[in-house]
MARGUKOL-640269 format. One record per residue (C-alpha): residue in one letter; z, x, y. Coordinates in steps of 0.5 Angstrom, whole numbers, padded with zeros to 4 digits, always signed. Example, Ala and Ser with C-alpha at 12.3 -4.5 7.8 and 13.67 -1.06 7.14 Angstrom:
<nodes>
A+0016+0025-0009
S+0014+0027-0002
</nodes>
This chain:
<nodes>
M+0281+0254+0173
L+0279+0251+0166
F+0274+0245+0166
H+0273+0241+0161
I+0268+0235+0160
R+0269+0231+0154
S+0264+0225+0153
K+0265+0219+0149
T+0259+0215+0146
E+0260+0208+0143
T+0254+0205+0139
H+0253+0197+0140
G+0248+0195+0136
A+0242+0193+0135
I+0238+0190+0140
L+0230+0191+0139
L+0225+0192+0134
L+0219+0196+0137
K+0215+0203+0135
C+0218+0210+0137
P+0215+0213+0141
R+0217+0220+0138
C+0217+0219+0131
S+0212+0213+0131
D+0217+0208+0126
T+0217+0201+0128
D+0225+0199+0126
L+0231+0197+0131
F+0234+0201+0137
D+0240+0202+0138
L+0245+0200+0144
C+0249+0205+0146
S+0253+0208+0152
V+0256+0215+0153
K+0261+0215+0159
S+0263+0222+0160
T+0270+0224+0165
L+0270+0231+0167
F+0278+0235+0166
I+0281+0241+0170
L+0286+0244+0166
V+0284+0240+0160
S+0289+0234+0160
I+0287+0233+0168
P+0282+0227+0169
I+0278+0228+0176
I+0271+0226+0176
S+0269+0220+0171
N+0261+0218+0172
G+0261+0211+0169
K+0258+0210+0164
S+0251+0212+0161
W+0246+0206+0158
Y+0240+0208+0152
L+0237+0205+0146
K+0238+0211+0140
C+0232+0211+0135
R+0235+0210+0128
H+0230+0215+0125
C+0229+0220+0130
P+0234+0223+0136
H+0230+0219+0141
D+0233+0216+0147
I+0231+0211+0151
V+0235+0212+0157
L+0237+0205+0161
K+0236+0204+0168
G+0238+0198+0175
Q+0236+0192+0171
D+0234+0193+0164
I+0241+0196+0163
E+0244+0188+0164
K+0238+0186+0160
A+0240+0190+0155
L+0248+0187+0154
Q+0244+0181+0155
L+0241+0181+0149
N+0247+0184+0146
R+0251+0179+0147
S+0246+0174+0144
I+0245+0177+0138
L+0252+0178+0137
D+0253+0170+0139
Y+0248+0169+0134
E+0252+0174+0129
A+0258+0169+0130
G+0255+0162+0129
T+0255+0160+0136
I+0247+0160+0138
S+0241+0158+0134
K+0236+0163+0132
E+0231+0159+0137
E+0236+0161+0142
L+0236+0168+0140
L+0228+0168+0140
N+0228+0164+0145
I+0232+0169+0149
K+0228+0175+0146
N+0222+0173+0149
T+0224+0172+0156
V+0229+0178+0157
R+0224+0184+0158
L+0226+0190+0159
Q+0221+0195+0163
C+0222+0202+0160
I+0219+0199+0154
E+0214+0194+0157
E+0212+0202+0160
I+0213+0205+0153
E+0209+0199+0150
V+0202+0200+0155
S+0202+0208+0154
Q+0202+0207+0146
A+0196+0201+0147
A+0190+0205+0145
I+0183+0203+0148
N+0177+0206+0145
C+0172+0211+0149
P+0167+0208+0153
A+0163+0214+0152
C+0165+0217+0144
G+0169+0211+0142
K+0175+0215+0140
D+0182+0212+0142
V+0186+0214+0148
P+0192+0212+0148
G+0194+0208+0154
S+0197+0213+0158
F+0190+0217+0159
M+0186+0216+0165
T+0180+0220+0162
C+0179+0221+0155
W+0182+0227+0150
N+0176+0228+0147
C+0170+0228+0152
G+0173+0228+0158
A+0170+0220+0160
E+0174+0216+0165
V+0178+0210+0160
A+0177+0204+0165
G+0181+0199+0162
N+0187+0205+0161
D+0190+0203+0169
K+0194+0197+0166
F+0198+0203+0164
H+0199+0206+0172
K+0200+0197+0174
G+0206+0196+0168
K+0202+0190+0165
I+0202+0189+0158
D+0203+0184+0153
V+0208+0182+0148
L+0210+0184+0142
E+0210+0179+0137
E+0214+0179+0131
D+0212+0176+0125
D+0219+0171+0124
N+0216+0166+0118
H+0219+0169+0111
S+0225+0171+0115
S+0232+0168+0116
S+0233+0174+0121
P+0230+0175+0129
F+0229+0182+0126
G+0224+0180+0120
N+0227+0184+0115
M+0229+0189+0118
K+0237+0190+0117
L+0242+0191+0122
</nodes>
């Protein structure tokens, strides 16, 4: 028997401005989906696994896999951006939606990127570390990474008519 897996990837547009954990560039991430189907004898579909959703960095091959409620929240953000581009909602309405819809996977990334100064040696320690990489001292403030609490990223929106600042969709 001959088996074949066919995948179809779709890009649904930009939804978030954030710093990539891999390349450290701050830019828009695109919402993407992949549908895979297993075929037998090249043309008879056997199994379809539905769609997998992820956010894709525009500068490197880094993907952030979306699961559970994050998928619906990402789709809500995507629909809101499309509504804004079509002129059916205002910029203020879009920014309100963007500020209230938070993806758990992004919050975890933002916390892990936050650095805290080591009380013993003064070096910056990433938010995901419980001990200093330089001297081994315990870093008490980094427990918020494990609790999943962070501050919301603020975007400077004073000089642009786009809800993404100067970034192009």
